[in-house]
N, C-alpha and C positions, 0 to 999 in steps of 0.2 A: 596354251599350246605353244605360244611364241616366246614364252619366258626362257631366259638363259639360266637354267636350273643350276648348272655347275658354278655360276657366279654367286648364287644364293648360298649354296653349300656344296663344296667339292665332293662330298660323299654321295650326293644325289645322282641318279642315273641321268643320262642325257635327256631322256623324255620319260618321266614317270607316269604320264597319263596315257591311257589307251585311246581316249577319244573325248570329244566335248561337243556340246550343242550350243551355238551362239544364237541368241534371239534378241532382235531389236537393240543391238549394241551401238555404241558411238565409235565408229571405226575410222572416220576421216574427220579431223578437227578443222579443216579449212572453212566450212560453213560457219562454224562457231567464231572463227577469227573475224568474220564479216559482220557480226552482230555488235553494234557499238556498246550496248549496255554490258555485254560480257567481255569484250575486248579491253575495256578500261581496266578490269581487274586481272585478266589473264595475260595480257600483253604478248599475245602469240605473234610469231613471225613466220613467214613461209618456211624458213629453215627448221624452226621448232615444230611446226605442224608436220613436216616430213619426218622429223625424228621421233615424235610422240604418237603419231597416228598408227594404230595397229594394222590398218590397211597396207602400210608400207613396211611392216616388219618383214625380215627374211622368213621365207616359208620354212616351218619346222620340218625336220627330217629325222627319222622316217615318219610320214603321216599320210593320211588319206582324207581328201576334202570332197564334200558333197555340197552342192548349192541347191537349195530348195526355194522356190518362189511361191508366195501366197498372196492372194488379192487382199489389198488393204481395205479397211472400212471406207464407206462412201464419204466424199468430201462435199456433199450437197449443202448449199447455203439455205438452211431451213428457216422458215418464218418464225417459229416459236415453239414452245413446249407447253404441254398441258399435263398438270399433275392430277392424277385420278386415283380414287380409293373408295372402298366401301366400308362404312362403319354403322353398325346397328341397323342394317337394312337400307341405309341411305347412300346412294352413289353421289360423290362430290367430284366436280371437275373444276379446276382452276387454271386458267391460262396466264402466261406471263404477259409482258407489255410489248412484245415484238410482233404481235399479230398471229392469230391462229385460224386455221381452216379445218374444222372437225365435223364429222358425221357420226351420229349415234343410231344404232339399229338394235333389233332384238332377235337373236337366233332361237331363243327358247324362253319359256316363262321364267322369270326371276333372273334372267341374264341380260346384260346390255353390252354391246360391242362398240368400242370407241375407235374411230379411224381418223387419221390425219392426212391432209394433203399438204406436202411441204411443211409438215408439223409433226413433231415427235410427241408420243404419249409416254409419260414417265421416262423420258430420254431415249425411248426405243422407236425405231422406224416402223415396226409392224403394228397392226391393229391389236388391241387387247380386249378380251372378253371378260367381263366381271360377273361373278355369280353372287347370289345372295341379295339381289336388289329387291327387297320385299316391302320397302316403304316409300321413300321420297327420292326425287332427283333434284340436285342443287348444282347450278352452273354459274360460275363467276368468270366472265370474260375480262381481259386486261384492257389497257389503254390503247392498244394497237387497233388496226382495222381487222375485225374478226368476222368470220363466217361460220354460223352454226346451222347445220342441216339435220333435221330429224327425219330419218328414213322410216316412215311408218308402213312400208310395204308389208312387213312381217306378219301382223301389225305390231304395235308397241303398246304394252300395258304397264302403267306405273300405278301401283295400288294407292299411294298417298298423294302428296302435293308435288308440283313441279314449279321451281323458282329459278328464273333466268335473269341474271344481271349483266347488262352491257357495260363495258368499262370506260367508255368515253371516246372511242374512235368512231369511224364510220362502220357501223355494225349491221350485219344482215342475220336475222333469226327467222328460219322458215322450215316448214315441213315440205316434203316433196310434192310437186304438182302432178296432176294427171295420174294418180295411183289409185288402186282399188283398196289399199290398206287404210287403217285408221289409227289415230293416236288416242288411247283411252287413259284418262286420268281419274283415279278414284277420289281424289280431293279437289283442290283448286289449282289453277294454272295462273301464275303471276309472272309478268315480264316487265322489267325496267330497262328499256333500250335507250340509255341516256348518252347520246352522242354529244360531242363538243359543239360549240356555236358555229363552227365552220364545216362540220361534217353532217352527213345525212344518215338517217336510220330507217331500216325497213324491217317490219314484222309481218310475216305472212303465214297464216295457219289455215291448213286445208284438211278437211275430213278429220275433225276432232270430236271426241265424246268426253265431255268434262262433267263430272258429277257435281262439283261445287261451282265456285265463281270463276270467271275469266276476267283478269285485271291486266291492263296494258297501259304503261305510261312511257312516252317517248319525249326526247328533246333533241335539238340539233338545228342545223341550217334548214333541213327539210325532213319531214316525218311522214312515213307511209305505214298505215295499218290496214291489213286486209284479212278478213275472216270469211272464208269461202268453203262451202261444203259441196260444191258442184263438180269437183274434180273427179276424173275417172268415172267408174261405174259403181263406186263404193257408196256407203250411206251418207246422207247429208249430215252436216255438223249439228251437234246437240250440246247445249250447255244447261245443266240442271239448275244452276243457281242464276246469278245475275251477271251482266256484262258491263264493265266499267272501262272506258277508254278515255285517256287524257293525252292528247297529241299536241305538244307544245313546240312549235317550230318558228324560227325567225322568218323563214320565207314561205314555203308552201306546206300545208298540213292536209293530208287526205286520210279519210277513214271509210272503209267499205265493208259491208256485211251482206252476204247473199246465201240463200239456201241454208239458213240456220234456224233452229228451234231453241228458244230461250225460255226457261221455266220461270225466271225472275224478271228483274227490271233490266232495261237497257239505257245506259247513260253514255253519251258521246260528247266530249268537249274538244273542239279544235281551236287552237290559237296560232296565229301566224299572219303573214302578209296577205296570203290568200288561203281560204279554207274551203274544203269540199267534203261533203258527206253523202254517201250513196248507200241506200238500203234496198234490196230486192229479194222477193220470195222469202221474207222473214216471218216466222211465227212467234210473236212476242206475247207471252201469257199475261204480262203486267204492263206497267207504264213505260213509255219511251220518251226520253229527253234528249234533244239534240241542240247543243249550244255552240255557236260560232262567235269567236272574238277576233275579227279580222281587221288588219290595218287598211286593207284596200277593198277586197270584195269577198263574198261568201256565197256558196250555193249548196242547197239541200235537195236531194232527189230521193223520194221514197215511192217504190212501186211494188205492187203485188204483195203487200204486207198486211198481216192480220195482227191487230193489237187488242189484247184482252182488257187493257186499262186505257189510260189517257195518253194523248200525244202532245208534247210541248216542244215547240221549235222557236229558237231565238237566233235569227240570222244576222246578228249585229255586225255591221261593217261601216267603214267611213265613207266609201265611195258607192258601192252597190251591193245589194243582197237579193237572192232569189230563192224561192221555195216551190217545189212542184210535187204534188201527191197524185198518184194515179193508181186505180184499181186497188185501193186500200180499204180495210174494214177497221174502224176504230170504235170500240165498245164504250169508251168513256168520252171525256171532253177533248176538244182540239183547240189549242191556243198557240 
């Protein structure tokens, strides 16, 4: 519109264009002049900026100008991004290393909604609902400080396995507390919450119904594992297979189980400076093994628990170790 058309070709009319729509153009070159990496090549001066910037061109005549203003996209400094997709019935979530805060829920059978707090999902700010989730759930967290919340209020049903990998930061992996919903897993649930030596990891599962095994392994400065079926008014947790917990922490390692029915074995191993294992209102159909490998002290408290097999407790500690059993029924041997 601002072109001097007669200088291009004297035969052209003064203004051959009836109108134009300018979108996201570069109209003022002065900000470009202030960028060192660009200024080195362009060598702009205030005079050349004034001469070359379309914003300072003479207004074409005759012409009509309309100014439209549209809100730009948000400039929020987001924590990270999660790449999510469904393939052959398995939903896969992979976060980058900038730290992610995500929540998964289930609006309908076969669907999973992934939401982010200061976190994008597939580079989008809005939540995304994935259909065709008929098999497994695979979650790979990055090296940042990640928070994964499983909102089982719906409830949530995963027909196959659930595998969750912590990426090395201070990660929190948890279901919602004090809810009537339940997380149902048709296969096994496996969690590797592997934080760095200077970070802490938290794994908290409440109101879960797992047909297969539950396996949890943690590392870090401190490690907390809590399996609790007493939240809300929903059903107590139930694991059809066995429970294996390995809590490997530099400082404090804690493992707690309450209001849980376990069809197989229970094996809890705590390693750290201070180790604590608490079991309450647990119905274990087979053997229970609790091992503490503490640099300073360890404690084991088992109360109101029925064991269909044997109970083995090793409270090994350098300084002190304590073990207390109250209101328990053990069908096999106790060592």
